[in-house]
C-alpha positions, 0 to 999 in steps of 0.5 A: 243352126241346131240342124247343122250341128246335128248334121255335122255330128252325124257326118262325124260319126259316119266318118268315124265308123267308116274309119273303124271299118276300114281299119278293121278290114286292113287288119283282117287283110294283114292277118290273112296275108300273114296266115297265108305265109305261115301256111306256105312255110308249114307246107314247105316243111312237109317234105322234111316231115315225110323224109323224117318219118321215113327215116324213123320207120327205117331206124325202127326196122333196124332196131327191131332187127337188132333186137331180134339178133340180140335175142338170137345171140342170147339164145346161142349164148345160153345154149353154149353155156348149157353145153359147157356145163354138161361138158364140165359135169361129164369131165367131173364124172370121169375124174371122180370115176378115175379117183375111185379106181385109183384113190392114191392119185387124186385128179385134183393133183393133176392140172386137168380140172375144169375151168370155173363156171362163168369164166368164159363170160365177159363182164359188160 
């Protein structure tokens, strides 16, 4: 009779081990299926990522062009300001020379004084 109980215990353990192995196998299959779905979803977004990368590259190029244009505009502005300062200085020299020749009639009494430096700039 003892052998019967031992045999029953061995069969019960074997059944439990088999059930655990099958359960683990099913979970592994479910995990693999879910991983496959996730990979497929990620693969589907690859096109979106590529197009977004291309858009980023285009916008980076646009930004580089805009920065270069802004740099050139700043250089043109600086050149124009230098030219204005030279023109104002030249006009001031001419007015001083006129004042030396005719000290009774000062140039500051006339409405020909240069505009204040910087008045041509817009405040941002």
